[in-house]
The first five atom37 places (N, CA, C, CB, O) and aatype in JSON, in Angstrom:
{
  "aatype": [12, 2, 10, 9, 0, 19, 18, 2, 11, 0, 0, 2, 2, 16, 19, 19, 16, 14, 15, 13, 10, 10, 3, 6, 9, 5, 1, 1, 1, 9, 6, 0, 10, 2, 11, 6, 1, 3, 6, 5, 0, 3, 1, 12, 6, 0, 5, 7, 1, 1, 12, 6, 1, 10, 16, 1, 0, 9, 13, 0, 10, 16, 0, 19, 2, 19, 10, 9, 19, 19, 10, 0, 13, 0, 15, 3, 9, 0, 1, 2, 9, 9, 7],
  "atom_mask": [
    [1, 1, 1, 1, 1],
    [1, 1, 1, 1, 1],
    [1, 1, 1, 1, 1],
    [1, 1, 1, 1, 1],
    [1, 1, 1, 1, 1],
    [1, 1, 1, 1, 1],
    [1, 1, 1, 1, 1],
    [1, 1, 1, 1, 1],
    [1, 1, 1, 1, 1],
    [1, 1, 1, 1, 1],
    [1, 1, 1, 1, 1],
    [1, 1, 1, 1, 1],
    [1, 1, 1, 1, 1],
    [1, 1, 1, 1, 1],
    [1, 1, 1, 1, 1],
    [1, 1, 1, 1, 1],
    [1, 1, 1, 1, 1],
    [1, 1, 1, 1, 1],
    [1, 1, 1, 1, 1],
    [1, 1, 1, 1, 1],
    [1, 1, 1, 1, 1],
    [1, 1, 1, 1, 1],
    [1, 1, 1, 1, 1],
    [1, 1, 1, 1, 1],
    [1, 1, 1, 1, 1],
    [1, 1, 1, 1, 1],
    [1, 1, 1, 1, 1],
    [1, 1, 1, 1, 1],
    [1, 1, 1, 1, 1],
    [1, 1, 1, 1, 1],
    [1, 1, 1, 1, 1],
    [1, 1, 1, 1, 1],
    [1, 1, 1, 1, 1],
    [1, 1, 1, 1, 1],
    [1, 1, 1, 1, 1],
    [1, 1, 1, 1, 1],
    [1, 1, 1, 1, 1],
    [1, 1, 1, 1, 1],
    [1, 1, 1, 1, 1],
    [1, 1, 1, 1, 1],
    [1, 1, 1, 1, 1],
    [1, 1, 1, 1, 1],
    [1, 1, 1, 1, 1],
    [1, 1, 1, 1, 1],
    [1, 1, 1, 1, 1],
    [1, 1, 1, 1, 1],
    [1, 1, 1, 1, 1],
    [1, 1, 1, 0, 1],
    [1, 1, 1, 1, 1],
    [1, 1, 1, 1, 1],
    [1, 1, 1, 1, 1],
    [1, 1, 1, 1, 1],
    [1, 1, 1, 1, 1],
    [1, 1, 1, 1, 1],
    [1, 1, 1, 1, 1],
    [1, 1, 1, 1, 1],
    [1, 1, 1, 1, 1],
    [1, 1, 1, 1, 1],
    [1, 1, 1, 1, 1],
    [1, 1, 1, 1, 1],
    [1, 1, 1, 1, 1],
    [1, 1, 1, 1, 1],
    [1, 1, 1, 1, 1],
    [1, 1, 1, 1, 1],
    [1, 1, 1, 1, 1],
    [1, 1, 1, 1, 1],
    [1, 1, 1, 1, 1],
    [1, 1, 1, 1, 1],
    [1, 1, 1, 1, 1],
    [1, 1, 1, 1, 1],
    [1, 1, 1, 1, 1],
    [1, 1, 1, 1, 1],
    [1, 1, 1, 1, 1],
    [1, 1, 1, 1, 1],
    [1, 1, 1, 1, 1],
    [1, 1, 1, 1, 1],
    [1, 1, 1, 1, 1],
    [1, 1, 1, 1, 1],
    [1, 1, 1, 1, 1],
    [1, 1, 1, 1, 1],
    [1, 1, 1, 1, 1],
    [1, 1, 1, 1, 1],
    [1, 1, 1, 0, 1]
  ],
  "atom_positions": [
    [[7.53, -11.07, -32.3], [8.09, -11.73, -33.46], [9.56, -12.04, -33.15], [7.95, -10.84, -34.75], [10.33, -11.15, -32.78]],
    [[9.94, -13.27, -33.3], [11.33, -13.63, -33.01], [12.23, -13.3, -34.2], [11.44, -15.13, -32.66], [11.76, -12.92, -35.27]],
    [[13.53, -13.44, -33.98], [14.48, -13.04, -35.02], [14.41, -13.92, -36.26], [15.88, -13.06, -34.47], [14.68, -13.45, -37.36]],
    [[14.04, -15.18, -36.09], [13.91, -16.06, -37.26], [12.77, -15.56, -38.14], [13.66, -17.54, -36.83], [12.88, -15.53, -39.37]],
    [[11.66, -15.18, -37.51], [10.54, -14.65, -38.28], [10.92, -13.34, -38.95], [9.31, -14.44, -37.38], [10.55, -13.09, -40.1]],
    [[11.67, -12.5, -38.24], [12.15, -11.25, -38.84], [13.03, -11.56, -40.04], [12.92, -10.39, -37.81], [12.91, -10.95, -41.1]],
    [[13.92, -12.52, -39.86], [14.83, -12.92, -40.95], [14.03, -13.41, -42.15], [15.81, -14.02, -40.47], [14.3, -13.01, -43.28]],
    [[13.05, -14.29, -41.9], [12.25, -14.84, -43.0], [11.43, -13.76, -43.69], [11.31, -15.94, -42.48], [11.34, -13.73, -44.92]],
    [[10.85, -12.86, -42.91], [10.05, -11.78, -43.49], [10.95, -10.89, -44.34], [9.36, -10.95, -42.38], [10.59, -10.53, -45.46]],
    [[12.1, -10.54, -43.8], [13.02, -9.69, -44.55], [13.55, -10.41, -45.78], [14.19, -9.24, -43.66], [13.76, -9.79, -46.82]],
    [[13.77, -11.72, -45.67], [14.31, -12.49, -46.79], [13.33, -12.5, -47.95], [14.63, -13.93, -46.36], [13.73, -12.56, -49.12]],
    [[12.05, -12.45, -47.65], [11.05, -12.43, -48.71], [11.04, -11.09, -49.45], [9.67, -12.71, -48.14], [10.66, -11.02, -50.62]],
    [[11.46, -10.05, -48.77], [11.37, -8.71, -49.36], [12.72, -8.15, -49.81], [10.76, -7.77, -48.37], [12.8, -7.47, -50.83]],
    [[13.75, -8.45, -49.05], [15.04, -7.83, -49.33], [16.16, -8.83, -49.07], [15.25, -6.56, -48.46], [15.92, -9.97, -48.66]],
    [[17.34, -8.38, -49.32], [18.51, -9.19, -49.0], [18.83, -8.96, -47.53], [19.74, -8.82, -49.92], [19.0, -7.82, -47.09]],
    [[18.91, -10.04, -46.77], [19.18, -9.94, -45.34], [20.67, -10.09, -45.12], [18.39, -11.0, -44.53], [21.3, -11.03, -45.6]],
    [[21.21, -9.14, -44.4], [22.63, -9.19, -44.07], [22.78, -9.38, -42.57], [23.37, -7.9, -44.54], [21.84, -9.09, -41.82]],
    [[23.92, -9.84, -42.13], [24.13, -9.95, -40.68], [23.96, -8.6, -39.98], [25.52, -10.5, -40.38], [23.52, -8.54, -38.83]],
    [[24.31, -7.53, -40.67], [24.15, -6.21, -40.04], [22.67, -5.89, -39.82], [24.81, -5.11, -40.9], [22.32, -5.23, -38.84]],
    [[21.8, -6.37, -40.73], [20.37, -6.16, -40.53], [19.91, -6.84, -39.24], [19.56, -6.71, -41.73], [19.19, -6.25, -38.44]],
    [[20.35, -8.08, -39.04], [19.97, -8.8, -37.83], [20.56, -8.14, -36.59], [20.42, -10.26, -37.9], [19.9, -8.04, -35.56]],
    [[21.8, -7.69, -36.69], [22.41, -6.99, -35.55], [21.66, -5.69, -35.24], [23.89, -6.69, -35.83], [21.46, -5.35, -34.08]],
    [[21.26, -4.98, -36.28], [20.47, -3.76, -36.08], [19.14, -4.08, -35.41], [20.22, -3.05, -37.43], [18.68, -3.35, -34.53]],
    [[18.52, -5.18, -35.84], [17.24, -5.59, -35.24], [17.44, -5.96, -33.77], [16.63, -6.78, -36.01], [16.63, -5.58, -32.92]],
    [[18.5, -6.69, -33.47], [18.79, -7.05, -32.07], [19.01, -5.79, -31.25], [20.03, -7.98, -31.98], [18.49, -5.65, -30.14]],
    [[19.8, -4.87, -31.79], [20.09, -3.62, -31.07], [18.81, -2.81, -30.87], [21.13, -2.78, -31.83], [18.59, -2.26, -29.79]],
    [[17.96, -2.74, -31.88], [16.7, -2.0, -31.77], [15.83, -2.59, -30.66], [15.93, -2.02, -33.11], [15.23, -1.86, -29.87]],
    [[15.77, -3.91, -30.61], [14.95, -4.57, -29.58], [15.54, -4.35, -28.19], [14.85, -6.07, -29.87], [14.79, -4.17, -27.22]],
    [[16.85, -4.36, -28.08], [17.48, -4.1, -26.79], [17.18, -2.68, -26.33], [19.01, -4.32, -26.86], [16.87, -2.44, -25.16]],
    [[17.27, -1.75, -27.26], [16.97, -0.35, -26.92], [15.52, -0.2, -26.5], [17.28, 0.58, -28.13], [15.22, 0.5, -25.53]],
    [[14.61, -0.85, -27.22], [13.19, -0.81, -26.84], [12.99, -1.38, -25.44], [12.34, -1.59, -27.86], [12.24, -0.82, -24.64]],
    [[13.65, -2.5, -25.14], [13.52, -3.11, -23.82], [14.08, -2.19, -22.74], [14.24, -4.48, -23.78], [13.48, -2.05, -21.67]],
    [[15.22, -1.57, -23.01], [15.8, -0.64, -22.04], [14.91, 0.58, -21.83], [17.19, -0.19, -22.5], [14.74, 1.04, -20.7]],
    [[14.34, 1.09, -22.91], [13.44, 2.24, -22.79], [12.2, 1.88, -21.98], [13.03, 2.75, -24.17], [11.74, 2.66, -21.15]],
    [[11.66, 0.68, -22.23], [10.49, 0.24, -21.48], [10.83, 0.09, -20.0], [9.96, -1.1, -22.05], [10.05, 0.51, -19.14]],
    [[11.98, -0.5, -19.71], [12.41, -0.66, -18.32], [12.61, 0.69, -17.65], [13.72, -1.49, -18.26], [12.23, 0.88, -16.5]],
    [[13.21, 1.63, -18.38], [13.43, 2.98, -17.84], [12.1, 3.66, -17.54], [14.26, 3.83, -18.83], [11.94, 4.28, -16.49]],
    [[11.13, 3.53, -18.45], [9.81, 4.14, -18.24], [9.11, 3.52, -17.04], [8.95, 3.98, -19.49], [8.48, 4.23, -16.25]],
    [[9.2, 2.2, -16.9], [8.59, 1.53, -15.75], [9.24, 1.98, -14.45], [8.69, 0.01, -15.9], [8.56, 2.2, -13.45]],
    [[10.56, 2.11, -14.47], [11.26, 2.56, -13.27], [10.87, 4.01, -12.94], [12.8, 2.46, -13.47], [10.7, 4.34, -11.77]],
    [[10.72, 4.84, -13.95], [10.3, 6.23, -13.72], [8.9, 6.26, -13.11], [10.33, 7.04, -15.03], [8.63, 7.07, -12.22]],
    [[8.01, 5.4, -13.59], [6.66, 5.32, -13.03], [6.7, 4.88, -11.57], [5.8, 4.35, -13.84], [5.98, 5.42, -10.73]],
    [[7.55, 3.89, -11.27], [7.67, 3.43, -9.88], [8.22, 4.54, -8.98], [8.59, 2.2, -9.8], [7.74, 4.73, -7.86]],
    [[9.21, 5.26, -9.47], [9.79, 6.35, -8.69], [8.76, 7.46, -8.45], [11.04, 6.92, -9.4], [8.69, 8.03, -7.36]],
    [[7.97, 7.76, -9.47], [6.94, 8.78, -9.33], [5.89, 8.35, -8.3], [6.26, 9.05, -10.69], [5.47, 9.16, -7.47]],
    [[5.48, 7.1, -8.35], [4.52, 6.58, -7.37], [5.11, 6.63, -5.96], [4.11, 5.14, -7.72], [4.41, 6.99, -5.01]],
    [[6.38, 6.28, -5.83], [7.03, 6.34, -4.53], [7.08, 7.78, -4.03], [8.45, 5.73, -4.6], [6.89, 8.03, -2.84]],
    [[7.34, 8.72, -4.92], [7.37, 10.13, -4.54], [6.01, 10.6, -4.04], [0.0, 0.0, 0.0], [5.93, 11.34, -3.07]],
    [[4.94, 10.15, -4.71], [3.59, 10.52, -4.25], [3.3, 9.93, -2.88], [2.53, 10.05, -5.26], [2.7, 10.59, -2.02]],
    [[3.72, 8.68, -2.66], [3.52, 8.07, -1.34], [4.28, 8.82, -0.26], [3.95, 6.59, -1.36], [3.76, 9.06, 0.83]],
    [[5.51, 9.2, -0.56], [6.32, 9.94, 0.41], [5.69, 11.3, 0.71], [7.76, 10.11, -0.1], [5.71, 11.76, 1.85]],
    [[5.14, 11.94, -0.31], [4.49, 13.23, -0.12], [3.28, 13.09, 0.8], [4.07, 13.83, -1.48], [3.08, 13.91, 1.7]],
    [[2.46, 12.05, 0.57], [1.3, 11.82, 1.44], [1.74, 11.52, 2.87], [0.45, 10.66, 0.9], [1.14, 12.01, 3.83]],
    [[2.8, 10.73, 3.01], [3.31, 10.41, 4.34], [3.81, 11.66, 5.05], [4.45, 9.38, 4.24], [3.55, 11.84, 6.24]],
    [[4.5, 12.52, 4.33], [5.0, 13.77, 4.92], [3.84, 14.64, 5.37], [5.88, 14.53, 3.91], [3.88, 15.22, 6.45]],
    [[2.81, 14.75, 4.55], [1.62, 15.54, 4.93], [0.97, 14.96, 6.19], [0.6, 15.59, 3.78], [0.57, 15.71, 7.08]],
    [[0.87, 13.64, 6.25], [0.26, 13.01, 7.42], [1.09, 13.28, 8.67], [0.12, 11.49, 7.2], [0.53, 13.54, 9.74]],
    [[2.4, 13.22, 8.55], [3.27, 13.5, 9.71], [3.1, 14.94, 10.17], [4.76, 13.22, 9.36], [3.0, 15.19, 11.37]],
    [[3.06, 15.89, 9.23], [2.85, 17.28, 9.61], [1.49, 17.48, 10.26], [2.98, 18.19, 8.38], [1.38, 18.23, 11.23]],
    [[0.46, 16.82, 9.74], [-0.88, 16.94, 10.33], [-0.89, 16.4, 11.75], [-1.92, 16.21, 9.47], [-1.46, 17.02, 12.65]],
    [[-0.28, 15.24, 11.96], [-0.22, 14.67, 13.32], [0.58, 15.56, 14.26], [0.38, 13.27, 13.28], [0.23, 15.71, 15.42]],
    [[1.65, 16.14, 13.76], [2.46, 17.05, 14.58], [1.63, 18.26, 14.97], [3.73, 17.48, 13.83], [1.68, 18.7, 16.12]],
    [[0.87, 18.81, 14.03], [0.03, 19.97, 14.32], [-1.03, 19.62, 15.37], [-0.65, 20.48, 13.04], [-1.3, 20.41, 16.27]],
    [[-1.62, 18.44, 15.26], [-2.62, 18.01, 16.25], [-1.97, 17.87, 17.62], [-3.27, 16.67, 15.82], [-2.55, 18.28, 18.62]],
    [[-0.78, 17.28, 17.67], [-0.09, 17.13, 18.95], [0.24, 18.48, 19.57], [1.2, 16.32, 18.77], [0.08, 18.66, 20.78]],
    [[0.69, 19.42, 18.77], [0.99, 20.76, 19.27], [-0.29, 21.41, 19.8], [1.63, 21.64, 18.17], [-0.27, 22.04, 20.85]],
    [[-1.38, 21.26, 19.08], [-2.66, 21.82, 19.52], [-3.09, 21.22, 20.85], [-3.74, 21.59, 18.46], [-3.57, 21.94, 21.73]],
    [[-2.93, 19.92, 21.01], [-3.29, 19.27, 22.28], [-2.45, 19.83, 23.42], [-3.1, 17.74, 22.18], [-2.98, 20.1, 24.5]],
    [[-1.16, 19.99, 23.2], [-0.29, 20.53, 24.25], [-0.68, 21.96, 24.59], [1.19, 20.48, 23.8], [-0.72, 22.32, 25.76]],
    [[-0.97, 22.77, 23.58], [-1.37, 24.17, 23.82], [-2.68, 24.21, 24.6], [-1.52, 24.93, 22.49], [-2.81, 24.99, 25.54]],
    [[-3.65, 23.39, 24.21], [-4.93, 23.37, 24.92], [-4.76, 22.88, 26.36], [-5.93, 22.48, 24.19], [-5.4, 23.41, 27.27]],
    [[-3.92, 21.89, 26.57], [-3.67, 21.41, 27.93], [-3.01, 22.5, 28.76], [-2.78, 20.15, 27.91], [-3.37, 22.69, 29.93]],
    [[-2.07, 23.22, 28.19], [-1.4, 24.3, 28.89], [-2.39, 25.42, 29.21], [-0.22, 24.85, 28.06], [-2.39, 25.97, 30.31]],
    [[-3.24, 25.77, 28.22], [-4.24, 26.81, 28.44], [-5.24, 26.39, 29.5], [-4.98, 27.14, 27.12], [-5.67, 27.21, 30.32]],
    [[-5.62, 25.13, 29.5], [-6.55, 24.62, 30.52], [-5.93, 24.7, 31.9], [-6.95, 23.17, 30.2], [-6.6, 25.07, 32.86]],
    [[-4.66, 24.37, 32.01], [-3.96, 24.45, 33.29], [-3.88, 25.89, 33.78], [-2.54, 23.85, 33.18], [-4.09, 26.15, 34.96]],
    [[-3.59, 26.8, 32.88], [-3.54, 28.22, 33.26], [-4.92, 28.7, 33.7], [-3.02, 29.08, 32.07], [-5.04, 29.42, 34.69]],
    [[-5.97, 28.29, 32.97], [-7.33, 28.69, 33.33], [-7.71, 28.15, 34.7], [-8.34, 28.2, 32.27], [-8.35, 28.85, 35.49]],
    [[-7.33, 26.91, 35.0], [-7.62, 26.35, 36.32], [-6.91, 27.13, 37.43], [-7.2, 24.87, 36.37], [-7.48, 27.35, 38.5]],
    [[-5.69, 27.54, 37.17], [-4.94, 28.3, 38.17], [-5.56, 29.68, 38.38], [-3.48, 28.45, 37.75], [-5.57, 30.18, 39.5]],
    [[-6.06, 30.29, 37.31], [-6.68, 31.61, 37.44], [-8.01, 31.5, 38.18], [-6.88, 32.26, 36.06], [-8.31, 32.31, 39.05]],
    [[-8.8, 30.49, 37.81], [-10.13, 30.33, 38.41], [-10.03, 29.83, 39.84], [-10.98, 29.36, 37.58], [-10.74, 30.3, 40.74]],
    [[-9.16, 28.91, 40.04], [-9.26, 28.25, 41.3], [-8.18, 28.26, 42.23], [0.0, 0.0, 0.0], [-8.3, 27.68, 43.32]]
  ]
}
């Protein structure tokens, strides 16, 4: 609903003052800012979840690499003992 419609609706029911319109403008600005803040919070939360998954994947790959190195080292030691 635009401000003209708000003005007309209010004019039918009450006396409209400039302060009423200013209050309505301010209320709408606050609503828009709150909506923007909530959307930004949602984006930040999603980014945090992505970063958490990425961190887990990096740790998993690091663990696999360490395991490969340990197994290669153990295999080399076993070859030296056997042969």
